[in-house]
Backbone as numpy.savetxt, mean C-alpha at the origin, in Angstrom:
# Nx Ny Nz CAx CAy CAz Cx Cy Cz
23.23 -1.02 9.43 23.26 -2.43 9.47 22.41 -2.97 8.27
23.05 -3.90 7.51 22.37 -4.39 6.29 21.28 -5.36 6.72
20.06 -5.19 6.08 18.91 -6.00 6.37 19.16 -7.44 5.98
18.74 -8.36 6.80 18.75 -9.79 6.48 17.60 -10.13 5.65
17.83 -10.56 4.43 16.69 -10.89 3.56 16.79 -12.31 3.04
15.83 -13.11 3.27 15.80 -14.49 2.81 14.50 -14.87 2.20
14.59 -15.98 1.37 13.47 -16.49 0.71 13.17 -17.84 1.33
11.91 -18.25 1.51 11.49 -19.47 2.08 10.67 -20.23 0.98
11.10 -21.39 0.59 10.44 -22.15 -0.51 9.57 -23.25 0.06
8.48 -23.49 -0.56 7.66 -24.72 -0.29 6.99 -25.19 -1.59
6.74 -26.44 -1.67 6.21 -27.03 -2.97 4.86 -27.68 -2.70
3.97 -27.46 -3.61 2.68 -28.20 -3.62 2.71 -29.14 -4.83
1.56 -29.77 -5.10 1.47 -30.76 -6.17 1.82 -30.19 -7.50
1.26 -29.04 -7.79 1.44 -28.44 -9.16 1.95 -27.07 -9.10
2.56 -26.63 -7.97 3.01 -25.28 -7.86 4.14 -25.10 -6.78
4.79 -23.99 -6.85 5.79 -23.61 -5.85 5.40 -22.32 -5.22
5.58 -22.21 -3.91 5.31 -21.00 -3.18 6.56 -20.46 -2.49
6.81 -19.20 -2.62 8.01 -18.60 -2.05 7.56 -17.41 -1.22
7.99 -17.41 0.03 7.65 -16.30 0.96 8.85 -15.52 1.41
8.71 -14.23 1.70 9.72 -13.35 2.14 9.02 -12.15 2.83
9.82 -11.33 3.48 9.30 -10.13 4.11 9.79 -8.88 3.40
8.91 -7.93 3.25 9.25 -6.64 2.64 8.21 -5.60 3.00
8.56 -4.34 3.11 7.67 -3.29 3.32 6.77 -3.55 4.56
7.40 -4.08 5.62 6.74 -4.40 6.85 5.63 -5.38 6.69
5.66 -6.25 5.72 4.57 -7.16 5.46 5.06 -8.55 4.99
4.29 -9.55 5.32 4.58 -10.91 4.78 4.26 -10.94 3.31
5.13 -11.48 2.50 4.90 -11.51 1.05 5.07 -12.92 0.47
4.33 -13.11 -0.62 4.35 -14.48 -1.16 4.21 -14.47 -2.73
4.96 -15.36 -3.35 4.80 -15.53 -4.82 4.47 -16.98 -5.01
3.40 -17.23 -5.79 3.03 -18.62 -6.13 3.14 -18.74 -7.63
3.95 -19.76 -8.06 4.19 -20.02 -9.47 3.60 -21.37 -9.74
2.59 -21.43 -10.60 1.93 -22.72 -10.92 2.74 -23.48 -11.98
3.81 -24.20 -11.56 4.57 -25.01 -12.41 5.26 -26.09 -11.57
5.64 -27.21 -12.25 6.42 -28.21 -11.57 7.91 -28.03 -11.65
8.25 -26.98 -12.42 9.63 -26.61 -12.67 10.19 -25.76 -11.51
10.90 -26.37 -10.59 11.33 -25.67 -9.42 12.32 -24.56 -9.80
13.20 -24.87 -10.77 14.17 -23.87 -11.13 13.54 -22.59 -11.68
12.47 -22.78 -12.47 11.71 -21.65 -13.01 11.08 -20.84 -11.90
10.48 -21.58 -10.92 9.81 -20.91 -9.78 10.87 -20.08 -8.99
12.05 -20.65 -8.78 13.13 -19.93 -8.09 13.53 -18.67 -8.85
13.61 -18.77 -10.17 14.02 -17.66 -11.02 12.97 -16.52 -10.89
11.70 -16.87 -10.91 10.65 -15.88 -10.71 10.72 -15.22 -9.35
10.93 -16.09 -8.31 10.93 -15.54 -6.93 12.10 -14.63 -6.74
13.26 -14.96 -7.25 14.48 -14.07 -7.10 14.21 -12.77 -7.80
13.61 -12.79 -9.00 13.32 -11.57 -9.74 12.32 -10.67 -8.97
11.23 -11.31 -8.48 10.17 -10.54 -7.82 10.70 -10.01 -6.52
11.32 -10.79 -5.70 11.79 -10.32 -4.38 12.84 -9.23 -4.49
13.73 -9.34 -5.49 14.73 -8.28 -5.63 14.11 -6.95 -6.08
13.02 -7.07 -6.89 12.40 -5.83 -7.37 11.63 -5.20 -6.25
10.93 -6.00 -5.40 10.19 -5.45 -4.25 11.19 -4.79 -3.27
12.29 -5.46 -3.00 13.27 -4.84 -2.09 13.88 -3.63 -2.68
14.10 -3.59 -4.00 14.68 -2.40 -4.66 13.71 -1.23 -4.40
12.41 -1.42 -4.60 11.47 -0.34 -4.48 11.38 0.04 -3.00
11.44 -0.90 -2.06 11.44 -0.61 -0.65 12.61 0.31 -0.29
13.78 -0.06 -0.75 14.99 0.68 -0.44 15.01 2.08 -1.02
14.37 2.19 -2.24 14.41 3.44 -2.89 13.40 4.43 -2.35
12.25 3.94 -1.86 11.17 4.85 -1.54 10.74 4.82 0.00
11.41 4.03 0.80 11.06 3.96 2.22 11.48 5.26 2.93
10.53 5.80 3.73 10.90 7.02 4.50 11.68 6.63 5.72
11.86 5.31 6.03 12.58 4.90 7.19 14.06 4.61 6.88
14.42 4.62 5.55 15.75 4.34 5.16 16.43 5.73 4.78
17.45 6.01 5.58 18.12 7.35 5.41 18.83 7.49 4.04
19.01 6.41 3.33 19.67 6.52 2.02 18.72 6.49 0.90
17.41 6.41 1.18 16.38 6.31 0.10 16.22 7.62 -0.60
15.59 7.55 -1.82 15.22 8.75 -2.56 14.25 9.62 -1.73
13.32 8.95 -1.04 12.35 9.62 -0.23 13.05 10.41 0.83
14.00 9.83 1.49 14.73 10.49 2.60 15.59 11.67 2.08
16.14 11.47 0.86 16.93 12.58 0.25 16.06 13.79 -0.05
14.83 13.49 -0.55 13.87 14.57 -0.85 13.51 15.22 0.46
13.16 14.45 1.47 12.71 14.99 2.76 13.76 15.81 3.48
15.01 15.48 3.23 16.09 16.24 3.93 16.73 17.29 3.02
16.10 17.62 1.93 16.60 18.57 1.01 16.57 20.02 1.43
15.83 20.33 2.51 15.74 21.63 3.14 15.42 22.72 2.20
14.41 22.43 1.34 13.94 23.48 0.37 14.75 23.61 -0.90
15.79 22.82 -1.05 16.70 22.89 -2.22 16.19 22.00 -3.31
16.40 22.43 -4.57 16.04 21.54 -5.70 17.00 20.38 -5.79
16.38 19.19 -5.93 17.26 17.99 -6.15 16.79 17.16 -7.36
17.71 16.50 -7.96 17.43 15.74 -9.17 16.65 14.43 -8.91
15.76 14.10 -9.82 15.02 12.84 -9.67 15.09 12.09 -11.03
14.85 10.77 -10.99 14.84 10.00 -12.21 13.38 9.82 -12.71
13.25 9.08 -13.83 11.95 8.95 -14.53 10.96 8.22 -13.63
11.41 7.17 -12.98 10.54 6.41 -12.13 9.95 7.23 -11.00
10.77 8.01 -10.39 10.22 8.87 -9.31 9.31 9.93 -9.85
9.60 10.49 -11.01 8.74 11.48 -11.65 7.34 10.85 -11.91
7.32 9.58 -12.41 6.02 8.95 -12.71 5.24 8.66 -11.46
5.90 8.28 -10.37 5.24 8.07 -9.12 4.69 9.38 -8.55
5.42 10.47 -8.68 4.96 11.77 -8.24 3.74 12.18 -9.08
3.79 11.92 -10.35 2.66 12.19 -11.25 1.36 11.46 -10.80
1.54 10.15 -10.44 0.41 9.43 -9.95 -0.14 9.97 -8.64
0.80 10.36 -7.76 0.42 10.96 -6.48 -0.37 12.28 -6.74
0.02 13.03 -7.75 -0.71 14.28 -8.05 -2.09 13.96 -8.53
-2.22 12.92 -9.38 -3.58 12.53 -9.85 -4.49 12.14 -8.69
-3.91 11.42 -7.72 -4.68 10.98 -6.55 -5.12 12.17 -5.72
-4.20 13.17 -5.64 -4.47 14.40 -4.87 -5.62 15.16 -5.51
-5.62 15.26 -6.84 -6.66 15.96 -7.57 -8.00 15.24 -7.47
-7.98 13.92 -7.69 -9.16 13.06 -7.64 -9.87 13.11 -6.31
-9.04 13.24 -5.23 -9.60 13.20 -3.89 -9.89 14.54 -3.33
-9.72 15.60 -4.12 -9.89 17.01 -3.68 -9.00 17.30 -2.42
-7.79 16.71 -2.49 -6.82 17.00 -1.49 -6.83 16.09 -0.26
-7.79 15.17 -0.19 -7.91 14.21 0.92 -6.76 13.31 0.97
-6.27 12.81 -0.20 -5.11 11.97 -0.30 -3.91 12.81 -0.70
-2.89 12.88 0.10 -1.80 13.76 -0.12 -0.52 13.15 0.41
0.42 12.81 -0.41 1.68 12.15 0.06 2.55 13.09 0.81
2.17 14.38 0.86 2.94 15.33 1.73 2.45 15.35 3.14
1.43 14.49 3.42 0.84 14.47 4.83 1.70 13.59 5.72
2.81 13.04 5.27 3.67 12.16 6.06 4.14 12.83 7.31
4.26 14.19 7.33 4.76 14.90 8.48 3.76 14.75 9.71
2.54 14.41 9.46 1.51 14.28 10.53 1.87 13.07 11.41
2.74 12.17 10.92 3.10 11.02 11.72 3.92 11.44 12.95
4.34 12.68 13.02 5.09 13.11 14.15 4.21 13.29 15.40
2.87 13.37 15.18 1.98 13.48 16.32 1.05 12.28 16.40
0.86 11.56 15.30 -0.04 10.39 15.27 0.78 9.11 15.26
0.52 8.22 16.22 1.21 6.90 16.22 0.17 5.81 16.37
0.20 4.89 15.45 -0.82 3.78 15.42 -0.05 2.46 15.59
0.98 2.44 16.37 1.81 1.24 16.47 1.35 0.22 17.50
0.43 0.60 18.40 -0.05 -0.29 19.42 -0.94 -1.34 18.80
-0.66 -2.60 19.06 -1.48 -3.74 18.50 -2.85 -3.80 19.11
-2.95 -3.26 20.33 -4.26 -3.36 21.01 -5.17 -2.03 20.75
-4.51 -1.09 20.04 -5.28 0.14 19.84 -5.17 1.08 21.07
-4.42 0.69 22.07 -4.30 1.52 23.27 -3.65 2.81 22.90
-4.24 3.89 23.36 -3.84 5.20 23.01 -2.67 5.71 23.89
-1.43 5.68 23.30 -0.35 6.17 24.08 -0.25 7.68 24.09
-0.64 8.25 23.00 -0.66 9.79 22.91 -1.69 10.16 21.92
-2.65 11.02 22.39 -3.62 11.50 21.44 -3.34 13.04 21.28
-2.99 13.43 20.07 -2.56 14.79 19.93 -3.68 15.81 20.12
-3.28 16.99 20.52 -4.28 18.11 20.68 -4.49 18.74 19.27
-5.53 19.53 19.21 -5.82 20.27 17.95 -4.63 21.23 17.66
-4.05 21.80 18.69 -2.92 22.74 18.47 -1.72 22.04 17.78
-1.40 20.76 18.32 -0.31 19.99 17.70 -0.55 19.68 16.27
-1.78 19.23 15.98 -2.12 18.86 14.58 -2.12 20.09 13.68
-2.70 21.20 14.13 -2.73 22.42 13.26 -1.36 22.98 12.99
-0.43 22.79 13.95 0.89 23.27 13.75 1.58 22.57 12.55
1.35 21.27 12.49 1.93 20.51 11.42 1.21 20.67 10.07
-0.08 21.04 10.15 -0.91 21.21 8.92 -0.32 22.20 7.95
0.40 23.21 8.56 1.01 24.27 7.73 2.09 23.68 6.84
2.59 22.50 7.24 3.65 21.80 6.37 3.08 20.71 5.48
1.78 20.75 5.28 1.10 19.71 4.43 0.46 20.49 3.26
0.60 19.92 2.09 -0.03 20.53 0.91 0.70 20.27 -0.35
0.19 19.32 -1.12 0.85 18.94 -2.38 1.05 20.14 -3.33
0.11 21.06 -3.25 0.14 22.24 -4.12 1.43 23.12 -3.83
2.08 22.84 -2.72 3.29 23.61 -2.36 4.58 22.99 -2.97
4.40 21.76 -3.53 5.53 21.02 -4.06 5.73 21.33 -5.56
6.96 21.59 -5.94 7.31 21.99 -7.30 8.19 20.88 -7.86
7.75 20.24 -8.95 8.47 19.20 -9.57 8.33 19.16 -11.07
9.26 18.57 -11.77 9.11 18.30 -13.22 9.89 16.96 -13.49
10.13 16.66 -14.77 10.73 15.35 -15.06 12.20 15.23 -14.55
12.84 16.40 -14.29 14.23 16.29 -13.88 14.46 16.58 -12.38
13.59 17.27 -11.71 13.90 17.69 -10.34 12.61 17.90 -9.49
12.84 17.97 -8.20 11.75 18.31 -7.28 12.26 19.32 -6.22
11.41 20.25 -5.87 11.70 21.20 -4.77 10.63 21.06 -3.69
11.05 20.50 -2.51 10.11 20.36 -1.42 10.39 21.43 -0.38
9.40 22.25 -0.08 9.66 23.30 0.96 10.18 22.68 2.24
10.91 23.54 2.95 11.54 23.16 4.20 10.45 22.73 5.19
10.78 21.68 5.98 9.91 21.11 7.04 8.82 20.25 6.48
8.69 20.11 5.18 7.66 19.24 4.61 8.29 17.85 4.35
7.44 16.81 4.32 7.93 15.44 4.13 6.97 14.71 3.16
7.58 13.90 2.27 6.78 13.01 1.45 6.71 11.62 2.01
5.71 10.91 1.76 5.56 9.54 2.23 4.93 8.72 1.12
5.71 7.79 0.47 5.24 7.02 -0.59 4.46 5.75 -0.12
4.29 5.57 1.20 3.61 4.40 1.70 2.25 4.12 1.20
1.52 5.10 0.79 0.15 4.89 0.31 0.04 4.32 -1.05
1.20 4.29 -1.79 1.16 3.73 -3.18 2.33 2.79 -3.40
3.33 2.77 -2.56 4.52 1.97 -2.83 4.31 0.45 -3.00
3.55 -0.14 -2.10 3.41 -1.57 -2.08 2.68 -1.97 -3.33
1.58 -1.29 -3.66 0.76 -1.64 -4.86 1.59 -1.44 -6.13
2.44 -0.42 -6.12 3.28 -0.20 -7.28 4.26 -1.36 -7.44
4.82 -1.85 -6.33 5.68 -3.03 -6.35 5.00 -4.30 -6.86
3.72 -4.46 -6.49 2.98 -5.58 -7.00 2.92 -5.55 -8.51
2.54 -4.41 -9.08 2.42 -4.28 -10.53 3.74 -4.45 -11.25
4.84 -3.95 -10.72 6.17 -4.11 -11.25 6.52 -5.57 -11.28
6.20 -6.26 -10.17 6.59 -7.66 -10.07 5.87 -8.52 -11.07
4.54 -8.25 -11.30 3.77 -8.97 -12.29 4.33 -8.76 -13.72
4.68 -7.51 -13.97 5.31 -7.15 -15.27 6.54 -7.97 -15.53
7.44 -8.01 -14.54 8.71 -8.71 -14.67 8.52 -10.23 -14.78
7.54 -10.70 -13.97 7.30 -12.16 -13.97 6.80 -12.66 -15.35
5.96 -11.81 -15.93 5.41 -12.19 -17.29 6.53 -12.24 -18.34
7.56 -11.47 -18.11 8.71 -11.50 -19.07 9.55 -12.79 -18.94
9.39 -13.51 -17.81 10.16 -14.68 -17.54 9.44 -15.96 -18.05
8.10 -16.03 -17.80 7.31 -17.16 -18.16 5.88 -16.82 -18.40
5.16 -17.72 -19.10 3.74 -17.59 -19.33 2.93 -18.41 -18.31
3.63 -19.09 -17.39 2.96 -19.89 -16.39 2.14 -18.99 -15.46
1.06 -19.48 -14.84 0.27 -18.65 -13.93 1.05 -18.27 -12.68
0.93 -17.01 -12.31 1.68 -16.51 -11.17 0.81 -15.56 -10.37
0.88 -15.69 -9.05 0.24 -14.73 -8.09 1.32 -14.04 -7.27
1.26 -12.70 -7.19 2.16 -11.97 -6.28 1.29 -11.30 -5.23
1.65 -11.57 -3.94 0.88 -11.07 -2.80 1.78 -10.37 -1.83
1.68 -9.05 -1.75 2.48 -8.27 -0.82 1.58 -7.77 0.30
1.55 -8.52 1.42 0.72 -8.13 2.53 -0.74 -7.92 2.28
-1.30 -8.73 1.42 -2.77 -8.64 1.09 -3.07 -7.83 -0.11
-2.14 -7.02 -0.64 -2.28 -6.42 -1.94 -1.69 -7.33 -3.01
-2.45 -7.72 -3.92 -1.98 -8.83 -4.87 -2.46 -8.59 -6.27
-1.83 -9.38 -7.16 -2.23 -9.43 -8.54 -1.81 -10.78 -9.12
-2.52 -11.15 -10.22 -2.22 -12.40 -10.94 -1.90 -12.13 -12.40
-1.14 -13.03 -13.00 -0.78 -12.85 -14.40 -1.96 -13.26 -15.33
-2.92 -14.06 -14.77 -4.06 -14.55 -15.51 -4.62 -15.72 -14.71
-5.51 -16.44 -15.28 -6.11 -17.59 -14.55 -5.11 -18.71 -14.28
-5.46 -19.59 -13.38 -4.63 -20.80 -13.10 -4.72 -21.75 -14.30
-3.95 -22.81 -14.20 -4.06 -23.83 -15.23 -5.46 -24.39 -15.36
-5.84 -24.83 -16.59 -7.14 -25.31 -16.94 -8.18 -24.24 -16.77
-7.74 -22.96 -16.88 -8.59 -21.80 -16.81 -9.36 -21.68 -15.47
-8.75 -22.14 -14.42 -9.37 -22.05 -13.11 -9.03 -20.72 -12.45
-9.96 -20.22 -11.65 -9.73 -18.94 -10.92 -8.84 -19.16 -9.69
-8.03 -18.13 -9.33 -7.31 -18.16 -8.10 -8.34 -17.95 -6.96
-8.19 -18.67 -5.87 -9.07 -18.50 -4.74 -8.31 -17.65 -3.67
-8.75 -16.45 -3.47 -8.01 -15.53 -2.60 -8.82 -15.28 -1.32
-8.23 -15.55 -0.17 -8.89 -15.39 1.11 -8.70 -13.95 1.63
-9.80 -13.28 1.96 -9.72 -11.93 2.51 -9.92 -12.03 4.06
-8.96 -11.58 4.78 -8.92 -11.66 6.26 -10.02 -10.78 6.85
-10.71 -11.27 7.82 -11.75 -10.49 8.52 -10.97 -9.44 9.36
-11.46 -8.17 9.49 -10.75 -7.15 10.26 -10.62 -7.55 11.72
-11.47 -8.37 12.26 -11.37 -8.81 13.67 -10.75 -10.19 13.79
-10.03 -10.64 12.85 -9.54 -12.04 12.90 -8.66 -12.27 14.12
-7.83 -11.30 14.52 -6.99 -11.53 15.73 -7.85 -11.67 17.00
-8.80 -10.76 17.10 -9.66 -10.78 18.30 -10.56 -12.05 18.42
-10.95 -12.50 17.22 -11.80 -13.71 17.17 -11.09 -14.95 17.36
-9.73 -14.93 17.26 -8.91 -16.09 17.47 -8.73 -16.98 16.22
-9.56 -16.64 15.18 -9.36 -17.33 13.99 -9.88 -16.47 12.78
-9.21 -16.54 11.67 -9.63 -15.69 10.55 -10.97 -16.09 9.98
-11.88 -15.15 9.95 -13.21 -15.38 9.24 -13.06 -14.95 7.83
-12.50 -15.92 7.11 -12.13 -15.57 5.67 -13.35 -15.50 4.70
-13.17 -14.54 3.82 -14.07 -14.43 2.68 -13.22 -14.84 1.48
-13.76 -15.69 0.68 -13.01 -16.15 -0.54 -13.47 -15.47 -1.80
-12.46 -14.88 -2.48 -12.79 -14.16 -3.74 -12.12 -14.88 -4.86
-12.82 -15.15 -5.95 -12.27 -15.79 -7.17 -11.68 -14.70 -8.03
-10.39 -14.89 -8.38 -9.76 -13.83 -9.19 -9.15 -14.58 -10.44
-9.58 -14.16 -11.64 -9.07 -14.70 -12.89 -7.98 -13.82 -13.56
-8.12 -12.51 -13.24 -7.19 -11.61 -13.83 -7.09 -10.34 -13.00
-6.12 -9.46 -13.23 -6.08 -8.21 -12.59 -5.51 -8.31 -11.16
-6.02 -7.35 -10.31 -5.45 -7.15 -9.01 -6.57 -6.89 -7.95
-6.07 -7.02 -6.67 -6.98 -6.89 -5.58 -6.24 -6.18 -4.43
-6.86 -5.21 -3.75 -6.16 -4.54 -2.69 -7.21 -4.27 -1.54
-6.68 -4.28 -0.32 -7.49 -4.08 0.84 -6.92 -2.95 1.71
-7.80 -2.02 2.11 -7.39 -0.98 3.00 -8.33 -1.00 4.19
-7.81 -0.71 5.37 -8.65 -0.80 6.60 -7.82 -0.48 7.82
-8.58 -0.63 8.94 -7.90 -0.31 10.25 -7.70 -1.56 11.18
-7.67 -2.75 10.57 -7.63 -3.95 11.38 -6.40 -4.03 12.25
-5.26 -3.50 11.75 -4.01 -3.59 12.42 -3.55 -2.26 13.09
-3.95 -1.16 12.54 -3.46 0.13 12.95 -4.62 1.07 13.27
-4.79 1.27 14.56 -5.89 2.19 15.02 -5.64 2.66 16.43
-6.44 3.58 16.83 -6.43 4.12 18.23 -7.83 4.11 18.74
-8.00 3.84 20.03 -9.35 3.96 20.69 -9.21 5.06 21.79
-9.97 6.07 21.65 -9.95 7.19 22.62 -11.41 7.45 23.04
-11.67 7.27 24.32 -13.06 7.52 24.87 -14.10 6.79 24.05
-13.79 5.53 23.75 -14.72 4.66 23.05 -14.85 4.87 21.58
-14.15 5.87 21.03 -14.23 6.13 19.56 -12.96 5.48 18.90
-13.20 4.72 17.82 -12.12 4.11 17.13 -11.63 5.03 15.96
-10.30 5.28 15.98 -9.67 6.13 14.92 -8.77 5.28 14.13
-9.04 5.14 12.85 -8.16 4.40 11.93 -6.96 5.13 11.58
-5.93 4.46 10.98 -4.70 5.10 10.68 -4.71 5.97 9.38
-5.78 5.86 8.63 -5.85 6.69 7.40 -6.21 8.16 7.81
-5.39 9.05 7.48 -5.58 10.49 7.87 -6.16 11.32 6.71
-7.03 12.21 7.07 -7.54 13.25 6.14 -6.50 14.31 6.08
-5.88 14.45 4.89 -4.72 15.39 4.75 -5.19 16.85 4.88
-6.50 17.08 4.64 -6.94 18.51 4.77 -7.21 18.92 6.17
-7.51 17.96 7.10 -7.80 18.33 8.49 -6.69 17.88 9.43
-5.94 16.83 9.02 -4.88 16.31 9.87 -5.38 15.25 10.83
-6.72 14.89 10.77 -7.30 13.99 11.70 -7.71 12.68 11.00
-7.77 11.54 11.78 -8.16 10.30 11.18 -9.62 10.32 10.68
-9.87 9.51 9.66 -11.26 9.41 9.22 -12.10 8.58 10.24
-13.28 9.03 10.49 -14.20 8.28 11.35 -15.46 7.84 10.58
-16.11 6.82 11.07 -17.32 6.30 10.41 -17.04 5.65 9.08
-15.77 5.27 8.83 -15.44 4.53 7.55 -15.62 3.05 7.82
-15.78 2.24 6.75 -15.79 0.80 6.94 -14.52 0.31 7.59
-14.63 -0.83 8.31 -13.38 -1.37 8.94 -12.37 -1.88 7.87
-12.91 -2.34 6.76 -12.00 -2.70 5.68 -12.76 -2.56 4.33
-11.97 -2.30 3.29 -12.53 -2.20 1.94 -11.57 -3.01 1.05
-12.19 -3.82 0.26 -11.39 -4.66 -0.70 -11.91 -4.28 -2.09
-11.02 -3.91 -3.05 -11.43 -3.60 -4.32 -10.63 -4.39 -5.41
-11.33 -4.56 -6.61 -10.66 -5.26 -7.69 -10.47 -4.31 -8.90
-9.30 -4.31 -9.50 -9.06 -3.47 -10.63 -8.01 -4.10 -11.55
-7.83 -3.57 -12.75 -6.83 -4.15 -13.62 -5.43 -4.13 -13.07
-5.05 -3.07 -12.34 -3.74 -3.01 -11.69 -3.88 -2.78 -10.24
-2.87 -3.25 -9.48 -2.92 -3.16 -8.04 -2.89 -1.68 -7.52
-2.10 -0.85 -8.22 -2.05 0.56 -7.78 -3.36 1.27 -7.93
-4.18 0.81 -8.88 -5.53 1.35 -9.09 -6.45 0.82 -7.99
-6.43 -0.47 -7.72 -7.25 -1.09 -6.69 -6.88 -0.47 -5.34
-5.64 -0.27 -5.01 -5.24 0.25 -3.74 -5.70 1.69 -3.53
-5.55 2.49 -4.58 -5.94 3.92 -4.32 -7.45 4.04 -4.29
-8.21 3.19 -5.03 -9.65 3.24 -4.93 -10.11 2.87 -3.53
-9.48 1.85 -2.92 -9.86 1.42 -1.55 -9.52 2.53 -0.55
-8.36 3.18 -0.75 -7.96 4.25 0.21 -8.86 5.46 0.00
-9.16 5.85 -1.24 -9.97 6.98 -1.50 -11.39 6.76 -0.90
-11.82 5.54 -0.99 -13.17 5.17 -0.42 -13.17 5.36 1.07
-12.14 4.84 1.76 -12.03 4.99 3.20 -12.06 6.51 3.57
-11.42 7.31 2.75 -11.38 8.74 3.04 -12.79 9.35 2.97
-13.73 8.71 2.34 -15.08 9.27 2.28 -15.89 8.97 3.55
-15.28 8.17 4.49 -16.02 7.91 5.79 -17.29 7.17 5.56
-18.36 7.72 6.09 -19.63 7.00 6.03 -20.14 6.88 4.62
-19.60 7.64 3.68 -20.06 7.60 2.27 -19.20 6.69 1.41
-18.36 5.87 2.02 -17.41 4.99 1.28 -18.08 4.14 0.22
-19.13 3.44 0.68 -19.80 2.49 -0.28 -20.46 3.27 -1.42
-21.04 4.41 -1.17 -21.58 5.24 -2.25 -20.52 5.63 -3.24
-19.35 6.05 -2.74 -18.27 6.42 -3.63 -17.87 5.27 -4.57
-17.71 4.06 -4.01 -17.28 2.92 -4.82 -18.37 2.50 -5.80
-19.64 2.57 -5.35 -20.72 2.23 -6.32 -20.68 3.19 -7.48
-20.37 4.42 -7.24 -20.31 5.42 -8.42 -19.18 5.09 -9.30
-18.07 4.44 -8.80 -16.95 4.11 -9.67 -17.15 2.89 -10.54
-18.27 2.18 -10.23 -18.67 1.00 -11.01 -17.56 -0.02 -11.07
-17.06 -0.38 -9.81 -16.10 -1.44 -9.73 -16.49 -2.48 -8.68
-15.89 -3.66 -8.77 -16.22 -4.68 -7.75 -15.53 -4.39 -6.42
-16.32 -4.47 -5.34 -15.73 -4.14 -4.01 -16.49 -4.88 -2.93
-15.84 -5.03 -1.78 -16.43 -5.54 -0.56 -16.11 -4.64 0.59
-17.08 -4.18 1.33 -16.84 -3.29 2.47 -17.37 -3.92 3.67
-16.56 -3.91 4.78 -17.00 -4.52 6.03 -16.99 -3.44 7.09
-18.06 -3.37 7.83 -18.25 -2.31 8.89 -18.20 -3.00 10.24
């Protein structure tokens, strides 16, 4: 069944805001211009690019490149340059994290489910279940080059850890080709801007508190952003509670278990969204040492415990 995809437009005094849904997230494009036709052109371009990336790399879409790779049953299959570059980035993240971040860990979702909004534990896997799947995790087992990839049988790739941030960066790149007017692209809290607002004003970005749903109102933190990108990782929406211990949805690929003692959320700022996103995720993977890791990277961040 074809997905129903629509854009919703609204106008402010000096800008246009366009919202849509993609990658299981609410998305928004803000174009600071009075020219409605220009704003619509930018919105069409951005939304189609985000949906293109979603269709190409979603593990939930049976026609996607990701699904084709996952169902290749150990056979070599051809890939294009875009996929090769994403795999290259995933390999860098794997090396930087000493294997903690691994896009081949998607197979662990067969035993871990974080879909309950309340954190209620429907099924908590046993060590035996987790260890059984761990034998099918390991980026070092994947063989790829610019033309092809060979994924061993029973292994699965998941681009979810980098896909949304990549889509933000692609959207900003395309938007800049259309106009020099100030633009903000926000895909579910991962966002970037083309530059400052008119009159050299900063964009005011609200960061949702991890407990905003429980508190009944968002306890927002406002961040001023003049350039670059911002990304947030955390367990506000996806977590399990078992015997009083909270387990976030970010899994340690080397153990197969969720990270514990990590901040509830981490927000980072970087020149590109894919950089900000991976830094936030890598920090979460450090657990109780997350803040120390980010301080060593010498970047701007906010951590909430």
